[in-house]
TITOR-446750 format. One record per residue (C-alpha): x, y, z; residue in three letters. Coordinates in steps of 0.001 Angstrom, whole numbers, padded with zeros to 6 digits, always signed. Layout:
BEGIN
XYZAla;...
END
This chain:
BEGIN
+000000+000000+000000Unk;+001128+003530-000688Unk;+002840+004816+002504Unk;+001212+008210+001961Unk;-002177+006588+002614Unk;-003269+006050+006214Unk;-006408+004021+006750Unk;-008664+004410+009767Unk;-011583+002501+008286Unk;-012040-000401+005940Unk;-012006+000168+002166Unk;-015793-000212+002225Unk;-016135+002562+004851Unk;-013818+004840+002896Unk;-015759+004156-000288Unk;-019089+004888+001428Unk;-017803+008138+002925Unk;-016517+009365-000437Unk;-019766+008330-002101Unk;-021722+010438+000388Unk;-019769+013525-000712Unk;-020734+012716-004309Unk;-024339+012495-003097Unk;-024030+015866-001330Unk;-022805+017452-004548Unk;-025561+016014-006748Unk;-028386+016590-004267Unk;-027354+020158-003501Unk;-026934+021147-007140Unk;-030283+019690-008244Unk;-032013+021294-005249Unk;-030834+024673-006486Unk;-031784+023862-010086Unk;-035309+022917-008993Unk;-035822+026405-007536Unk;-034408+028460-010406Unk;-037911+029369-011677Unk;-038874+030522-008171Unk;-035765+032684-007873Unk;-036382+034091-011354Unk;-039896+035081-010360Unk;-038774+036512-007008Unk;-036153+038778-008630Unk;-038328+039592-011683Unk;-035758+038387-014238Unk;-036594+037826-017890Unk;-035100+034881-019800Unk;-032144+036854-021169Unk;-031280+038260-017737Unk;-031596+034825-016143Unk;-029312+033287-018772Unk;-026654+035916-018110Unk;-026944+035452-014340Unk;-026706+031654-014547Unk;-023480+031977-016537Unk;-021737+033238-013388Unk;-021774+029719-011887Unk;-019764+027898-014595Unk;-017469+030926-014857Unk;-016736+030681-011127Unk;-016148+026957-011476Unk;-013852+027294-014481Unk;-011723+030121-013101Unk;-011048+028346-009814Unk;-010162+024919-011249Unk;-006406+025678-011473Unk;-006467+027221-007987Unk;-008084+024092-006576Unk;-005464+021980-008336Unk;-002734+024001-006677Unk;-004378+023661-003246Unk;-004529+019900-003699Unk;-000764+019967-004106Unk;-000381+021463-000634Unk;-003188+020025+001494Unk;-004972+016722+001986Unk;-007867+016324-000423Unk;-010208+015259+002402Unk;-009831+018620+004144Unk;-010401+020593+000962Unk;-013404+018384+000229Unk;-014924+019138+003642Unk;-014334+022891+003330Unk;-015779+022857-000181Unk;-018850+020890+000946Unk;-019548+023229+003874Unk;-019118+026407+001815Unk;-021214+024854-000967Unk;-023993+024042+001513Unk;-023956+027483+003131Unk;-024155+029210-000254Unk;-027018+026892-001242Unk;-029102+028374+001566Unk;-028790+031972+000320Unk;-030764+032363-002971Unk;-034132+032515-001212Unk;-032945+035423+000931Unk;-031473+037600-001859Unk;-033080+040888-002851Unk;-031302+041906-006074Unk;-029611+040470-009152Unk;-026065+041492-008213Unk;-026271+039486-005011Unk;-027382+036441-007002Unk;-024478+036831-009443Unk;-021969+036934-006567Unk;-023558+033974-004788Unk;-023657+031835-007943Unk;-020038+032681-008815Unk;-018974+031568-005328Unk;-021351+028587-005522Unk;-019637+027409-008693Unk;-016224+027885-007073Unk;-017217+025922-003964Unk;-018766+023188-006099Unk;-015488+022890-007977Unk;-013553+022783-004699Unk;-015693+019907-003452Unk;-016007+017963-006714Unk;-012343+018033-007691Unk;-011183+016988-004228Unk;-013907+014296-004087Unk;-012630+012867-007378Unk;-009099+012960-005963Unk;-010369+011019-002950Unk;-012135+008570-005255Unk;-008926+007860-007167Unk;-007187+007194-003837Unk;-009923+004841-002670Unk;-009830+003040-006039Unk;-006191+002112-005322Unk;-007439-000006-002394Unk;-009619-002162-004653Unk;-008793-004849-007189Unk;-011922-003984-009195Unk;-013273-000769-010653Unk;-015487+001393-008383Unk;-015228+004861-009947Unk;-018223+004992-012274Unk;-020595+003899-009503Unk;-019589+006942-007457Unk;-020550+009185-010360Unk;-023761+007169-010640Unk;-024509+008128-007043Unk;-024107+011796-008065Unk;-026696+011268-010810Unk;-029039+009401-008466Unk;-028733+012228-005955Unk;-029645+014642-008742Unk;-032902+012741-009298Unk;-033596+012754-005551Unk;-032933+016477-005200Unk;-035110+017283-008205Unk;-037896+015089-006794Unk;-037776+016845-003433Unk;-037777+020201-005206Unk;-040873+019200-007140Unk;-042668+018286-003901Unk;-041604+021554-002264Unk;-043018+023530-005182Unk;-046152+021372-005280Unk;-046871+022054-001599Unk;-045906+025723-001938Unk;-042916+025557+000433Unk;-040877+028766+000119Unk;-037496+028701-001595Unk;-035660+030012+001446Unk;-036988+027297+003779Unk;-036495+024529+001231Unk;-032874+025397+000434Unk;-032042+026272+004045Unk;-033221+022872+005293Unk;-031290+021077+002541Unk;-028213+023158+003379Unk;-028359+022193+007057Unk;-028878+018501+006290Unk;-025983+018360+003805Unk;-023650+020226+006199Unk;-024418+017760+008980Unk;-023849+014813+006638Unk;-020470+016200+005531Unk;-019259+016692+009099Unk;-020457+013248+010216Unk;-018756+011274+007430Unk;-015540+013318+007297Unk;-013698+011176+009919Unk;-014199+008128+007671Unk;-012658+009672+004542Unk;-009259+008691+003152Unk;-006207+010268+004784Unk;-003648+010687+002031Unk;-000740+013081+001855Unk;-000590+015087-001393Unk;+001862+013923-004031Unk;+004934+016051-004811Unk;+003840+019309-006423Unk;+004631+020027-010041Unk;+006286+023401-010531Unk;+003874+024926-013009Unk;+002057+028245-013238Unk;-001377+028232-011596Unk;-003017+028688-015010Unk;-001375+026219-017393Unk;-002494+023816-020103Unk;-002073+020034-019734Unk;+001137+018577-021119Unk;+001132+016611-024374Unk;+000271+013323-022679Unk;-002484+014751-020461Unk;-003945+016668-023390Unk;-005389+013416-024773Unk;-007394+012919-021583Unk;-008441+016580-021586Unk;-009731+016425-025162Unk;-011730+013277-024407Unk;-013385+015143-021527Unk;-013926+018172-023780Unk;-015835+016147-026374Unk;-017874+014209-023836Unk;-018799+017161-021626Unk;-019732+019277-024654Unk;-022176+016598-025811Unk;-023499+016164-022263Unk;-024279+019855-021745Unk;-025836+020143-025195Unk;-028324+017524-024072Unk;-029077+019541-020929Unk;-029528+022805-022826Unk;-030909+021826-026234Unk;-032551+018396-026157Unk;-035951+019701-025109Unk;-035828+022515-027655Unk;-034867+020021-030379Unk;-037884+017871-029600Unk;-040287+020810-029593Unk;-038969+022775-032581Unk;-037611+020080-034896Unk;-039846+017122-034051Unk;-042908+019219-033137Unk;-043397+017269-029929Unk;-045337+018445-026898Unk;-043434+019715-023864Unk;-044327+016616-021804Unk;-042929+014411-024585Unk;-039756+016505-024699Unk;-039401+016130-020930Unk;-039946+012382-021172Unk;-037207+012122-023809Unk;-034799+013972-021539Unk;-035711+011672-018646Unk;-034847+008685-020891Unk;-031449+010281-021507Unk;-030874+010856-017771Unk;-031960+007337-016817Unk;-029577+005817-019370Unk;-026726+008015-018168Unk;-027350+007072-014536Unk;-027786+003387-015341Unk;-024654+003419-017463Unk;-022630+004717-014533Unk;-023881+001995-012207Unk;-023125-000629-014854Unk;-019781+000901-015813Unk;-017610-000695-013145Unk;-018694-004202-014118Unk;-018079-003395-017772Unk;-014587-002085-016955Unk;-013756-005324-015161Unk;-015079-007332-018103Unk;-013779-005504-021199Unk;-011269-002923-019899Unk;-011135+000860-019837Unk;-010018+001541-023388Unk;-012681-000629-025006Unk;-015405+000903-022839Unk;-014244+004425-023721Unk;-014174+003468-027417Unk;-017676+002001-027340Unk;-018889+005046-025412Unk;-017554+007440-028051Unk;-019257+005477-030825Unk;-022533+005375-028893Unk;-022534+009182-028690Unk;-021742+009527-032396Unk;-024330+006980-033525Unk;-026971+008373-031168Unk;-026536+011906-032514Unk;-026489+010582-036075Unk;-029833+008833-035544Unk;-031308+011997-034041Unk;-030222+014028-037084Unk;-030930+011573-039910Unk;-034242+010238-038610Unk;-036255+013236-037336Unk;-039039+011215-035728Unk;-039912+011068-032060Unk;-039358+007302-031447Unk;-036000+007268-033263Unk;-034895+010454-031491Unk;-035718+008932-028112Unk;-033578+005920-029085Unk;-030788+008332-030057Unk;-031079+010152-026723Unk;-030834+006831-024889Unk;-027638+005952-026794Unk;-026115+009365-026051Unk;-026943+008983-022347Unk;-025274+005578-022216Unk;-022307+006945-024171Unk;-021510+009926-021965Unk;-022163+008059-018711Unk;-018719+006591-018010Unk;-016295+008733-020011Unk;-015474+011468-017489Unk;-015165+009228-014389Unk;-012928+006787-016276Unk;-010734+009554-017694Unk;-010377+011053-014217Unk;-009462+007675-012749Unk;-006791+006987-015363Unk;-005385+010542-015543Unk;-005047+010557-011757Unk;-002722+007561-011879Unk;-000111+008810-014338Unk;+003306+008354-012726Unk;+005151+011488-011667Unk;+002094+013739-011528Unk;+000073+015268-008713Unk;-003478+013882-008778Unk;-005175+017162-007935Unk;-003202+019177-010467Unk;-003714+016525-013161Unk;-007473+016436-012636Unk;-007633+020231-012555Unk;-005789+020529-015875Unk;-007983+017891-017516Unk;-011151+019410-016029Unk;-010283+022896-017234Unk;-010288+021806-020883Unk;-013325+019586-020280Unk;-015391+022376-018770Unk;-014505+024630-021693Unk;-016468+022173-023825Unk;-019265+022203-021253Unk;-019355+026011-021262Unk;-018517+027095-024813Unk;-020025+024507-027157Unk;-023750+024826-026254Unk;-023835+028530-027245Unk;-022215+027532-030566Unk;-025206+025268-031183Unk;-027397+028342-030936Unk;-025223+030299-033376Unk;-025239+027466-035924Unk;-028988+027001-035491Unk;-029549+030702-036093Unk;-027481+030589-039297Unk;-028908+027273-040560Unk;-031220+025160-038400Unk;-031121+023042-035250Unk;-030667+019765-037143Unk;-027428+021073-038666Unk;-026320+022114-035175Unk;-026746+018567-033886Unk;-024938+017273-036980Unk;-021979+019481-036035Unk;-022071+018075-032506Unk;-021996+014542-033943Unk;-018743+015426-035679Unk;-017438+016854-032399Unk;-018074+013515-030702Unk;-015334+012066-032914Unk;-012887+013976-030685Unk;-013589+011296-028094Unk;-013124+008412-030541Unk;-009871+009735-032046Unk;-008178+010526-028726Unk;-009234+007256-027084Unk;-007606+005430-029987Unk;-004344+007226-029166Unk;-004323+006049-025540Unk;-002329+003033-024347Unk;-004185+000076-022865Unk;-004873+001398-019363Unk;-006737+000128-016331Unk;-008178+002088-013412Unk;-007040-000660-011034Unk;-003336-000058-011667Unk;-001599+001892-008916Unk;+000181+004068-011446Unk;+000442+004512-015198Unk;+003737+005362-016885Unk;+003689+007890-019676Unk;+004738+006421-023008Unk;+006958+008879-024830Unk;+006003+007680-028277Unk;+002280+008423-027702Unk;
END
């Protein structure tokens, strides 16, 4: 066992504790998302103003990724994870108490930063816990995040249905998540940070890490396009009703969540590289079906394939990138995430620009071509496994 790792609990306890932090992240984020319409109404924001305000969250997340990577080179990931979770939970309680738009912009910027602080350190913890197992466990943890998202959205729906105010809903969730974080913290993995790489705070991944970053870029771009544009595609291109569009998106989310829970068994059976390859092709074929066969049943099938395709890519890339020999896990994940979140942030608006110049079907066709970024860069990877304690860079790659 790595001498930098000190275990107080069993691997199962460490895994459960880390999984709870993934749950905190997913539940808290979806709780906020469920109350966005209420906050919009409270602050009297139109759609354009709301869109601009919501942009402050991913901007806060993206700008603080390199800073979080640097912090993970100095401090234990478990401590950063706890601080991030507590700040995240406190900020979650605030939107219902705000009185103007500027306050919301500041809170969401900090909310995105705290979410990044928690998520990046939680993934660093997950990579450390994975080293204690002889089988893959990473995709299931991300599946727990997705499951928590469903749970948070469901609770939000009930709160709205029974006319519970935003401030009391989010405040109660904030308190519960803070208590959960404090209670499970003693059972998280104690692991000293790896030697720090002497790089500027804001720096691009090196040539080897760039492959992982581009895989994340392609996958996260396709994932966020589904969040932002799938419903609009169903309504405007396929002339579906809003309930049908919602049902199609639910199919996508269910397949993504199910794919993550199935991913670890698939990794153990066929290996990381094959699963990443199949995932890239599922995204491409799913988008191709959506574009070439503009009918509701075929589009739902395409959405299901895209959901299954994106489900395991990011957790597997994180798990492998975090085990490259001679690198700091936190800094490696931060560098990979920075490029990945650029795809998450920048590509969906490009869909709108292309749609305005041509139509939405051509936009999705362009995204299908973008999914080949995943396929091409996976093909350039060596045969890697998440269960290996470290992966040596191959100079010829």
